[in-house]
N, C-alpha and C positions, 0 to 999 in steps of 0.2 A: 648610517643604517645598521652597522654591525652591533651597535650598542642597544638597539631596540628589541624588546621582547616580541616574539612572533605572535600574531593574532591566533594562530592555531593553539598556542599555549596560554592564551588569556590576554595578550597584548592588544594595543590599539591597531586596527587595520589601516593600511595605507589609504584605502578608498572605501567610502560607504555608499556612494551613488552608483547606479547602474551605468555601464558604458553605453555609448551611443548605438545607433541602429546596427543590427546584426546581419544585414544583407549588403551585397555589393551593388550590382546594377540597379536593383529595386530602390536602393537608398538615394539614387540620383535621378529618378524619374521626375520629369517636370514639363516645362513648357514645350520642349522640343518634341517629346512624344505626343503631347496633346495636339500640337499643330498638325503633325502628319496623320494621326488617327482621325482627327476631325476632317481633314481633307478627304480621307477615304469615305467616311460616313456621308459627307456632302456629295461626293461623286456617285454614290450608290453602286460603286464597282467594288464589291467585296471579294470576288473571285479573281485570281491572278490572270486568267487567260482571256476573259472577255467581260463585258458589262455594258451599261448604258453609255459610259464614257470610255476613257482609255486607262485601264489599270496599269500601274507602273511600279508600285512599291516593292514587290518581290523582285522584279527585274532590276530595280535600282540597288536593292540590297545585294543581290548576287554580283552585280557589276562592281560595286564598291568593295565587297568582300574579296573579290579576286585581286583587286589592287592592294587592299590592306594586308591580306595574308600572303601575297606574292605567289599566286597560283593561276593556272590557266582556266580552271573550271570551278564553279560553285553552284550548289543546289540547295535551295531552301526547302526544309521539310517540317513535319509537325512536331518533332521532339528530338531530344538527343538519342533516345532509344531508336527512333525511326532512322536517324542518321547512321547508327551502327548496323541496323538491318540492311539498309541500302548500300552501305560501304562494303559489307561482306558479300552482298549480291554482286557488287561492282567488281570485286577481286575474284569472283568465281567460286566462293566457298559453297560446298554442297554435301550431300550424303557421302559418308565414308571419309571425309576430310577431318583433320584435327586442327584446332585453333588454340594456340597457347595464350592463356589469359593470366593476369596477376592474381595472387591470393587476396590482396587488398583491393577490393573493387566494389562497384555497385551491381545490383542484380542484373541490369541490362547487359553488362559485359559477359555474363555467364549465359544469359538467355539467348542472346543474338546468335551464337553458334548453334545452340540447340534448335532454334526455330529454323535455321538453315539446313538442319539434318546432320550437322557436324558434331564432333565431340570436343567439349572444352577440356583442355589439358592445363592444369593449374601449376604455375611456377611461382617460386618464392620471390620476396622483395628483398632489397638491400636497405642501407641506411638513408637512402633518398626517399624511401617509402614508395618507390616505383619498382618496376621489374628488375630483378637481379640478372644481369646479362649472363653470368656464369651458369645459373640454373636454367635460363632459357636455352643455352647451348646443350645442356644435359637433356632437356625435354624434347628436342627436335628429333623427329622420326621421318622416315620416307613419306608418311602420310600428312605431315605438317603443311598446311596450305597457307596459314596466316598467323601472325603474332599480333595480339591486341595490346598496345602499350598505353597504359593509363597514366596521365600526368596528374599525380595525386596532389590535391589542394594547392595548385599553383606551382608545384615544383617540376623541374624539367628532367630530373633523373639523368641516367646515362643512355639516352636514346641513341647516341652515336654508336655505342658498343652493341646495342641490340640490332641496329641496322647492319653493322658489320657481320654479326652472327647470321643474319637472315640472307644476306646477299649471295654467298656461294651456293645456297640451296634453291635460289629463286623463290624464296618465301615472301609473300606480301606482308608489309607492316602497316597496320591500321592504327592511327593515333587517336586515342580518345582524349580530346582536349576539353571535355565538359567542365573541368575545374581549373582550366588554365587558358581560357580564351584570351588571346593577345600576348601571352608569354612568348619568349623566344629562346632559341638555342644557337649561340654563337652567330648572332645577327640575322637568323631566319626565324620567322614565326612558327610556332609549333602547329602542326597540321600540314605543313608544306614539306616536311622532311621525308616522310614515308610514301607509301603507295597511295594512301588516302587519309584524310583527317576528318574527324567528327567533332561537332560542337553542340552543346545544349544551351538553350535560352530559357530554361525553366526558372522559376522565381528565385531560387537560391543559387544563382549563378553570377558570374562576373558581369555578363551582359544578359538582359532578360527581356522577354516579351510575354512573360507569364508561362507560356509553353512555346515550343518551337525549337528548331535545330538546323544544322547545315552540314553538308558533306562537301569537302574540297579535294581536288586532285589535279595533278599535272598530266594524267594519262587519259586521252580522249576515249579509249575503249572502256576504262573503268567508269568514267563519267557517264557514258551512254548507257551502260548496264544499270548503274545506280539510278539514273534519271528515268529509264523505262520501268524499272522495278517500282519506283515511287509513284507511278501513274498508270497502273494496270497494263503495263507493257508498251504503252504508246510513247510518243515523243512530240510534244507540242512545239510550235514554231520558235518561241523564245528560247527554248533549250536546244533545239536543233541549230539555232544561230550560234551557240557556243561551239558547235562543231563545224562552223562555216557552211552550214546547210548540207553537210556530207555525212549523214549517219551511216554506220556500217552494218547494223543489226536489223533483223526482222522483228516485228512485235513478238513478245512472249508473255507468259503469265506473270503478273506482278501484283502488288498490293496498292494501297491508296494512302499516300503520306504527303499530299500536296499542301504547301503552306498557303494560307489565305492573305489577303491584302492588309487586314487589320494587324495580324501578327507581323507581317513584313514591315509595316509602317513603324511599329514600336521597336522592332529589332534594328531597323535602319537608323532611327534616332539614337539608339544606344551605341551602335557601332561608331557613329560619328563622334562620340565623346568618350569612347572607351579608353583611349590613350591618355586623355587629359583628366576627366572627372573621376575616373576609377583608378586605373593603373598608375597614373601619375602621382596620385595621392598615396595609394597603398605601398608603392615602391619607396616613396620618400620616407614614410613612417618605418617601413621594414629596415631600410638602410640605416636610419638613425638609431633604431633599437639595437641592431646587431653591432654597430660601431661602438655605441656607448656601453653596452653590456660587455663587450670584449675588453674595454678599457677598465671597467669597474670590477669585473669578475674573472680573475685569472683562471684559466683552465675550463671556462664554460665552452660547451660545444652546441652547435646547432645541427639540424639534419644536413646530411651531405647533399651536394648538388653537382651536376655536370656542368653547370654554368650559373653561378650565383647571380650574375648581372641580368640573366634572362628570366629568373623566377618572377612570378606575378606578384609576390609579396603580400598575399592575402591572408597568410597565417604564419605566426612565428612558432617554430618547433624547436624546443630545447631538448637536447639529447642527453639524458642523465645516465646512460650506460647500462642500467639494469632495471628490471620491472619494479624492484623494491624501492630504489631511489626515485624512479619515475612516479610511483604511486604516492610516496611521501611528499615529494616536491609539489606535485599537483594539488594535494590536499592543503599544503601550507600556502601555496599561491592563491588558491580559491578563498582561503580564510582572510587573505589580505584584500579581498574585494575584486579580484581579477578573475573573470570567468575562464575556465580552462576546460579542455576536453574536446570531443568530436564536434566539428563544425559541418559534418556531413554524415549521412547514414551509411556510407560505405564502411565495410568491415571485412574481417577475415572470413570469407564465405565458407571456408572449410571448418570454421568453428561456430557458424551461425545456425539459427533455428531453421533457416531456409533448407539447409542440408539435413539437419537432424530430424526435421519433420518427415522427410522422405525415408529416413532410416528407421522410422517406427514400423514400417511395413515391409521394408526391404533390408536384407543383410548388407547390401551395397546399393549405391545409386543405380537406377536402371540404365541400361545401355542407351546411347543416343545415336540415332542415325541407322538406317537400314544397311549401311556398309559394314556393320559389325554384328551379324546375326549370332545370337547366343553369347556375345561378349559382355563382360561386366567391367565397370571401371569404378574403383574405390575412391571416394572423396573423404579424406580425414585429415585432421591437423598435422599428423606426423609426416605427411607428404611435403609440407613446407614448414620445417621446424623453426625457421628463423622469424616467421611472421608475427606470431603472438608476442614473443620476447621483444622484438623490435618495436611493435606498436606500444607495448606496455612501458618501454623505457623512454618514450617521448611524451612531452607535455606541450600542448598547443594553446596559443592565444590568438583569437581572431583579430585581423586587422582590416578595418572597413574604411570606405571613403569618408564616413561621418565622424571618425575619430578626430578630436582636436589635438593640438600640440600638448595641451595640459593632460589629456587622456593618455597620450603616449608617454609623457613624463611619469604618470602614475604607474603604468605598466612597467616601465624601467625601474622605478623606485621599489616596486613590490618584488620584482625578480632579484634586484640587488640585495634587498633586505633579507630575503630568504637565503640567497646564496652565501652572503657574508655572515649569517648568524652562526654563532657557536653551537646553536641547537640543531643545526642542519644535519640530517642523516648522512654519514660519510659514504 
């Protein structure tokens, strides 16, 4: 490979055909989902709580999810965003509280505290692309109620160190597992380590029902609050049963995020094959690529991980060290026929249009929550100075269940070709 001219400089690319499907769970939708969804249609029981027959798909999903994720309680909801809203309600976040969120996130992670009347406090990321535990510690104040830990693109980060930082202060840790469903940290599924875990089953996720989500927890009070919040403050019998029929709370004002039977059926089929049809394949490809690239490319680095064996393996991140090398390597790899770049719309929110649109009419972001009358909180990139350089230094290649061994070999050969080339930017 080292003797071949790079495609970016006029050479022949390693690959000219597009890679296979660019989705995870959606790429393995098939007879299993069809069978369960068809059962729901034929039953005419589309609502989870009652119907002409006996609805059971959402109940089955929650029961099997409890076993799969290793938790006491599971709650099916309408989306990953709804899961975040319910989880923050579950841990008691409200006006005047602060919630630490990562700079690299999806809008829902910022919006969820705002809609609870709390203030998002943005912390930096490290080279796992997840929360930097050291910056989390710096951002903790007496008003910190929760930390929202995002497992970015299947990576598990240093969740253990964030849990250690939160524990002495009694701060809840809510795990956003939207991009890491089924991943694990030292033998435990992500979502089961903190106070509550949240999953998204949106189309561009590891398991999907088009839309949908779930909250899991081992804390019965957190579960009851979340369950009541998701159903207008009430608690229907199937969810009360997860509390052994012994709810502790009176009804309160809530929203409506109930999962329906069609969504539950598709999600249930996906959960049953998550470890085999999706993660079993992506992890195999990921491990092959990292092993072969380490052997062929001395000095190559991948993004950091608190547990490499636990990562979902849905994207290969090369760490080039600087934004200049990252930009050049990404351009050269793309010229070889390997798509690179964001596989999610998550971004540094402090550098995004979402923030800058608000700054057109405000010198600073408006205050959030009535607990801070007259207060202003500034949201700007300099608050998390490592985020943009870290993102810019990484080059990512998506790994999906539909990739063949030949596809994986082409990804490897393209990376090796660019890495070994004398034309490579030092």
